[in-house]
NURO-675556 format. One record per residue (C-alpha): residue in three letters; y, z, x. Coordinates in steps of 0.02 Angstrom, whole numbers, padded with zeros to 5 digits, always signed. Layout:
// NURO-675556
ALAYZX
...
//
This chain:
// NURO-675556
UNK-00340-00008+01288
UNK-00418+00147+01212
UNK-00324+00308+01240
UNK-00402+00474+01282
UNK-00450+00586+01136
UNK-00360+00725+01231
UNK-00192+00652+01178
UNK-00131+00745+01025
UNK-00065+00656+00873
UNK+00125+00669+00871
UNK+00276+00560+00841
UNK+00306+00532+01027
UNK+00135+00453+01053
UNK+00101+00369+00887
UNK+00269+00294+00842
UNK+00244+00182+00993
UNK+00146+00032+00930
UNK+00080-00008+01103
UNK+00001+00164+01114
UNK-00053+00170+00933
UNK-00162+00013+00937
UNK-00344+00040+00981
UNK-00312+00224+01013
UNK-00399+00390+00983
UNK-00293+00545+00957
UNK-00347+00726+00947
UNK-00293+00824+00794
UNK-00317+01011+00773
UNK-00341+00992+00585
UNK-00447+00834+00576
UNK-00534+00823+00744
UNK-00484+00645+00789
UNK-00388+00499+00719
UNK-00418+00323+00781
UNK-00365+00144+00756
UNK-00478-00006+00777
UNK-00346-00143+00784
UNK-00320-00167+00970
UNK-00196-00311+00980
UNK-00025-00292+00896
UNK+00108-00417+00945
UNK+00287-00412+00879
UNK+00444-00507+00926
UNK+00530-00675+00911
UNK+00422-00828+00945
UNK+00261-00729+00967
UNK+00160-00846+00854
UNK+00111-00936+01014
UNK+00005-00783+01055
UNK-00120-00843+00925
UNK-00189-00956+01062
UNK-00234-00807+01171
UNK-00304-00709+01024
UNK-00413-00853+00965
UNK-00472-00883+01143
UNK-00522-00701+01165
UNK-00603-00681+00994
UNK-00695-00848+00997
UNK-00743-00850+01180
UNK-00638-01007+01203
UNK-00746-01120+01093
UNK-00786-01148+00910
UNK-00684-01161+00752
UNK-00561-01049+00660
UNK-00534-01040+00472
UNK-00352-01014+00426
UNK-00326-00934+00254
UNK-00156-00941+00169
UNK-00069-00950+00001
UNK+00029-01104-00048
UNK+00200-01029-00011
UNK+00139-00936+00143
UNK+00065-01093+00216
UNK+00230-01185+00215
UNK+00323-01029+00276
UNK+00204-00986+00418
UNK+00027-01054+00402
UNK+00067-01232+00451
UNK+00154-01170+00608
UNK+00000-01071+00660
UNK-00114-01218+00620
UNK-00006-01338+00722
UNK-00006-01219+00871
UNK-00195-01206+00871
UNK-00232-01391+00847
UNK-00102-01432+00978
UNK-00197-01318+01098
UNK-00360-01409+01062
UNK-00439-01287+00939
UNK-00526-01340+00779
UNK-00438-01256+00632
UNK-00501-01274+00453
UNK-00371-01228+00322
UNK-00404-01144+00154
UNK-00256-01135+00033
UNK-00287-01000-00097
UNK-00221-01037-00271
UNK-00348-00937-00372
UNK-00381-00761-00307
UNK-00536-00743-00416
UNK-00626-00879-00319
UNK-00539-00848-00152
UNK-00681-00761-00061
UNK-00806-00898-00107
UNK-00681-01032-00052
UNK-00660-00950+00117
UNK-00846-00928+00145
UNK-00876-01109+00096
UNK-00761-01162+00238
UNK-00858-01060+00367
UNK-00969-01172+00475
UNK-01103-01131+00601
UNK-00979-01139+00744
UNK-00840-01040+00656
UNK-00793-00895+00768
UNK-00653-00807+00674
UNK-00543-00804+00518
UNK-00354-00802+00523
UNK-00254-00736+00375
UNK-00074-00796+00351
UNK-00012-00725+00188
UNK+00030-00571+00086
UNK-00078-00423+00041
UNK-00191-00509-00087
UNK-00228-00656+00027
UNK-00266-00541+00173
UNK-00382-00434+00067
UNK-00481-00590+00019
UNK-00489-00645+00201
UNK-00541-00470+00255
UNK-00687-00465+00133
UNK-00742-00642+00178
UNK-00735-00601+00364
UNK-00840-00446+00335
UNK-00971-00544+00236
UNK-00977-00681+00367
UNK-00983-00556+00510
UNK-00828-00632+00592
UNK-00673-00551+00670
UNK-00507-00566+00578
UNK-00333-00597+00647
UNK-00182-00570+00535
UNK-00015-00660+00550
UNK+00114-00575+00439
UNK+00207-00694+00325
UNK+00308-00553+00245
UNK+00348-00373+00290
UNK+00323-00322+00108
UNK+00138-00281+00123
UNK+00057-00131+00207
UNK-00128-00148+00169
UNK-00167-00284+00296
UNK-00230-00163+00429
UNK-00322-00046+00312
UNK-00511-00024+00334
UNK-00534-00079+00153
UNK-00476-00212+00031
UNK-00422-00208-00151
UNK-00504-00328-00273
UNK-00485-00360-00459
UNK-00638-00309-00558
UNK-00621-00358-00741
UNK-00441-00300-00747
UNK-00464-00144-00640
UNK-00420-00128-00457
UNK-00569-00079-00349
UNK-00568-00030-00167
UNK-00703-00100-00053
UNK-00737-00053+00127
UNK-00702-00190+00254
UNK-00668-00189+00441
UNK-00483-00197+00486
UNK-00413-00346+00582
UNK-00442-00361+00768
UNK-00264-00422+00796
UNK-00096-00425+00706
UNK+00050-00541+00744
UNK+00224-00508+00674
UNK+00337-00654+00723
UNK+00521-00622+00686
UNK+00552-00809+00673
UNK+00441-00799+00519
UNK+00487-00628+00451
UNK+00673-00654+00479
UNK+00670-00803+00361
UNK+00597-00716+00208
UNK+00705-00691+00051
UNK+00807-00533+00030
UNK+00689-00477-00108
UNK+00548-00464+00021
UNK+00658-00356+00134
UNK+00703-00246-00014
UNK+00520-00230-00064
UNK+00473-00182+00114
UNK+00611-00052+00121
UNK+00557+00016-00048
UNK+00377+00022+00009
UNK+00417+00129+00161
UNK+00538+00247+00074
UNK+00428+00271-00081
UNK+00297+00350+00034
UNK+00390+00515+00021
UNK+00315+00533-00154
UNK+00141+00500-00082
UNK+00173+00641+00040
UNK+00217+00758-00104
UNK+00063+00708-00204
UNK-00045+00732-00050
UNK+00022+00908-00022
UNK+00001+00947-00207
UNK-00178+00887-00204
UNK-00219+00990-00049
UNK-00159+01150-00135
UNK-00232+01112-00306
UNK-00390+01017-00264
UNK-00428+01048-00080
UNK-00413+00864-00032
UNK-00378+00817+00150
UNK-00199+00821+00209
UNK-00149+00810+00392
UNK+00022+00877+00443
UNK+00022+00758+00591
UNK+00000+00606+00480
UNK+00134+00674+00363
UNK+00254+00688+00510
UNK+00221+00507+00559
UNK+00251+00444+00381
UNK+00412+00542+00366
UNK+00471+00482+00537
UNK+00440+00301+00488
UNK+00534+00329+00325
UNK+00678+00415+00415
UNK+00691+00270+00538
UNK+00710+00147+00394
UNK+00849+00248+00312
UNK+00957+00213+00463
UNK+00932+00026+00444
UNK+01016+00013+00276
UNK+01179-00075+00318
UNK+01094-00187+00446
UNK+00963-00240+00320
UNK+01097-00289+00195
UNK+01160-00411+00327
UNK+00983-00474+00359
UNK+01001-00431+00544
UNK+00853-00480+00651
UNK+00840-00314+00743
UNK+00837-00218+00580
UNK+00701-00330+00507
UNK+00602-00305+00668
UNK+00616-00116+00654
UNK+00570-00120+00469
UNK+00418-00230+00506
UNK+00360-00116+00646
UNK+00366+00033+00528
UNK+00265-00063+00399
UNK+00136-00096+00535
UNK+00133+00090+00580
UNK+00103+00138+00399
UNK-00036+00009+00386
UNK-00120+00078+00543
UNK-00109+00254+00472
UNK-00229+00193+00338
UNK-00356+00175+00479
UNK-00314+00346+00547
UNK-00325+00437+00380
UNK-00413+00321+00256
UNK-00458+00459+00132
UNK-00288+00543+00125
UNK-00175+00512-00024
UNK-00015+00495+00077
UNK-00091+00354+00180
UNK-00168+00257+00036
UNK-00034+00292-00094
UNK-00001+00419-00231
UNK+00059+00408-00410
UNK+00195+00282-00365
UNK+00057+00161-00315
UNK-00038+00195-00476
UNK+00120+00157-00573
UNK+00142-00006-00476
UNK-00034-00064-00517
UNK-00018-00013-00700
UNK+00147-00107-00716
UNK+00065-00261-00639
UNK-00079-00248-00763
UNK+00040-00240-00910
UNK+00143-00386-00849
UNK-00012-00491-00815
UNK-00085-00451-00987
UNK+00078-00511-01065
UNK+00075-00672-00961
UNK+00227-00613-00865
UNK+00240-00631-00677
UNK+00222-00463-00587
UNK+00348-00421-00452
UNK+00298-00374-00275
UNK+00202-00212-00251
UNK+00343-00134-00150
UNK+00466-00161-00291
UNK+00348-00085-00419
UNK+00305+00062-00306
UNK+00487+00101-00269
UNK+00532+00097-00453
UNK+00383+00211-00485
UNK+00443+00332-00351
UNK+00615+00341-00432
UNK+00546+00373-00606
UNK+00408+00493-00555
UNK+00518+00600-00443
UNK+00628+00636-00594
UNK+00476+00664-00705
UNK+00399+00783-00578
UNK+00562+00879-00561
UNK+00575+00899-00749
UNK+00395+00959-00763
UNK+00414+01085-00621
UNK+00580+01149-00686
UNK+00532+01161-00869
UNK+00344+01168-00884
UNK+00252+01332-00870
UNK+00099+01241-00809
UNK-00008+01313-00947
UNK-00146+01212-01025
UNK-00103+01121-01185
UNK-00237+01037-01290
UNK-00331+00917-01174
UNK-00296+00731-01195
UNK-00396+00632-01322
UNK-00482+00509-01206
UNK-00530+00393-01348
UNK-00349+00381-01403
UNK-00294+00353-01224
UNK-00425+00217-01205
UNK-00354+00131-01360
UNK-00180+00138-01283
UNK-00243+00071-01117
UNK-00334-00070-01205
UNK-00181-00116-01307
UNK-00072-00122-01152
UNK-00190-00217-01037
UNK-00311-00311-01149
UNK-00461-00225-01067
UNK-00596-00175-01194
UNK-00597+00010-01242
UNK-00777+00039-01189
UNK-00737-00028-01015
UNK-00587+00087-01002
UNK-00686+00242-01054
UNK-00820+00206-00924
UNK-00687+00204-00788
UNK-00588+00357-00839
UNK-00566+00497-00713
UNK-00638+00648-00802
UNK-00546+00797-00873
UNK-00588+00963-00786
UNK-00692+01096-00873
UNK-00615+01259-00935
UNK-00651+01353-00774
UNK-00565+01220-00669
UNK-00420+01220-00793
UNK-00395+01406-00768
UNK-00396+01388-00578
UNK-00273+01243-00583
UNK-00156+01337-00700
UNK-00160+01489-00585
UNK-00123+01385-00429
UNK+00014+01290-00518
UNK+00100+01454-00565
UNK+00082+01525-00389
UNK+00152+01371-00301
UNK+00270+01301-00433
UNK+00431+01353-00345
UNK+00368+01279-00181
UNK+00319+01118-00270
UNK+00490+01112-00352
UNK+00581+01127-00185
UNK+00473+00988-00112
UNK+00501+00869-00257
UNK+00689+00903-00256
UNK+00692+00851-00074
UNK+00590+00696-00116
UNK+00705+00650-00261
UNK+00859+00668-00151
UNK+00785+00552-00021
UNK+00729+00425-00150
UNK+00900+00426-00235
UNK+00982+00395-00067
UNK+00859+00254-00033
UNK+00893+00176-00202
UNK+01076+00148-00156
UNK+01023+00058+00003
UNK+00890-00037-00092
UNK+01016-00098-00219
UNK+01132-00159-00083
UNK+00992-00257+00000
UNK+00945-00343-00162
UNK+01070-00304-00299
UNK+00949-00292-00445
UNK+00781-00264-00360
UNK+00700-00103-00417
UNK+00797-00104-00579
UNK+00722-00262-00654
UNK+00578-00167-00733
UNK+00686-00072-00857
UNK+00748-00234-00931
UNK+00597-00342-00894
UNK+00475-00224-00978
UNK+00497-00168-01157
UNK+00526+00017-01185
UNK+00346+00039-01243
UNK+00280-00055-01091
UNK+00386+00050-00976
UNK+00319+00213-01048
UNK+00142+00144-01048
UNK+00151+00105-00861
UNK+00189+00289-00828
UNK+00068+00356-00956
UNK-00081+00251-00903
UNK-00053+00265-00715
UNK-00162+00422-00688
UNK-00307+00368-00797
UNK-00421+00261-00688
UNK-00379+00318-00512
UNK-00475+00456-00423
UNK-00330+00530-00324
UNK-00272+00699-00389
UNK-00084+00689-00409
UNK+00043+00791-00507
UNK+00044+00648-00633
UNK-00144+00669-00653
UNK-00120+00858-00676
UNK+00010+00825-00811
UNK-00113+00713-00901
UNK-00258+00835-00887
UNK-00157+00983-00951
UNK-00076+00889-01095
UNK+00102+00888-01023
UNK+00122+00704-00986
UNK+00181+00638-01154
UNK+00294+00790-01172
UNK+00397+00739-01020
UNK+00392+00549-01031
UNK+00568+00475-01020
//
């Protein structure tokens, strides 16, 4: 049911999932925010609702293509497939083992009478299903197999493009199912990654505010309030999450869904899509992949990045005068990027986010000086929250979030921070530190 645009965006209205789905909210700053996903079902045993969703989206006839990863299929996909076939629906299953060829594999399974695609998997699987559904012109339903992913409801998908992560527009899912019988059975590491994902968003909020002041990028106070409220709600779940309590996992999952829907409401805003902590997570994954080492979940990487970058930001704001040092040597940085990831130097240079001209440098330096004390207060608050979250995180999964310091070499660890701002467009404090020559000065 679509809500009236006269309803203002606020935590009372939009922290209620039933009111958030398929809704339009008025915002004094942005005009309107809206969500396109109209069916969000959470609770124990709600997988059975896939029958109703398939009936509505298919018109009661035709086939469905179920897309899943190998582990996700045995954890949840087979259950969904059995429910549908037991109800008389035709369900073709695609198990994704190679993400590079995933979209082609999904499209190859689409027949003339296919009416929808169902994704049962993590973020990468859902992104592949989302792009395939968009190309085939079919609706998508998502069944969460883990709470440790937040991109499933975004109006875009991330794909690997010769080692770089590209964002492509794609319609969000028509329906989302979060069955606690599935989510309650995931390993503790998934719960920790989900908790880290939500709480690391406080750094995205800081970067978004920073970018609004320095670069004039969009930032909505209403969206910020919703992100902070979701993060606050998860702080109170700490002890319950350590005991793997069903109610706590349900609340955590609902907040992940809220954050994912906020990507529909504010797709161009840094705090919704992710700030420097997300760039760190992707850089760390690139380095691990290049070294034939298995990357950890995005939420783990992002939370580690939030911990490291909050301290780095605080040091920069406390000690740096914000003046412009010699600009970075992009050729040298491309060599470093290539050495860390295996991507050719010429490909790196073509993707680099440019360094501002001298006039822009002067304006940035002036703004930095004017707002530095305000930025410092904000980042101190963020660091306090992240430090508090890290204690909860560690209790959920004793070594999650700390693996990277031992799993990566010291040079890899520094490289993940150093290379994080190079090929992403978002203007963060980390990007400012790179542009003004301060980044290497403050690396841990």
